[in-house]
C-alpha positions in Angstrom: -3.9 -6.1 10.0 -5.4 -4.6 6.9 -3.9 -1.5 5.3 -6.2 1.0 3.6 -5.6 3.6 0.9 -5.5 7.2 2.3 -6.6 8.8 -1.1 -8.2 7.9 -4.4 -5.8 7.5 -7.3 -3.7 5.1 -9.4 -1.2 2.7 -7.8 2.2 4.2 -9.0 4.5 1.5 -7.5 4.2 -1.6 -5.2 7.4 -1.7 -3.1 6.7 -5.0 -1.2 5.8 -8.6 -2.0 3.9 -11.3 0.0 6.1 -12.9 2.7 8.3 -9.8 3.0 9.1 -8.5 6.5 8.5 -4.8 6.9 9.2 -2.2 9.6 7.0 0.5 10.9 7.2 3.5 8.6 8.5 1.5 5.6 6.9 2.5 2.2 4.5 -0.3 1.1 3.3 1.3 -2.1 2.8 4.7 -3.7 -0.5 6.1 -5.0 -0.5 8.9 -7.6 -3.3 11.3 -7.0 -3.8 14.8 -8.5 -0.2 14.6 -9.9 1.2 14.0 -6.4 2.9 10.7 -5.3 1.5 9.7 -1.9 3.4 6.9 0.0 1.4 4.4 2.0 3.5 3.2 4.9 3.4 0.4 7.4 1.9 1.4 10.7 3.6 -1.5 12.6 6.3 -4.1 12.1 5.1 -7.2 10.3 5.0 -9.5 7.3 3.1 -8.9 4.1 0.4 -11.5 3.9 -1.5 -10.5 0.7 -1.6 -7.6 -1.7 -5.0 -6.7 -3.3 -3.8 -4.2 -5.9 -1.3 -3.9 -8.7 0.6 -1.2 -10.4 -1.6 1.0 -12.6 -4.8 -0.1 -10.9 -7.2 2.6 -9.6 -8.0 2.6 -5.8 -10.6 4.5 -3.8 -10.0 6.3 -0.5 -10.6 3.7 2.3 -10.1 0.7 0.0 -8.3 -2.3 1.5 -5.0 -2.5 -0.4 -3.0 -5.1 1.5 -3.0 -7.3 4.6 -0.1 -7.8 7.1 0.5 -10.3 9.9 
């Protein structure tokens, strides 16, 4: 399952790493947009397969930011 950014902005923090198990609702990363911190959360339970962004990197609305299994 791929997870997409909800907004455009800068990656503020990455809260997970590849191989980590996460639960539905857990914060995966935080995007800073228009001086607001917007958490991106897991929509299902799973394991982080790959992260496509890093702290400080700019992301666009709808960009794939990570993949879960």
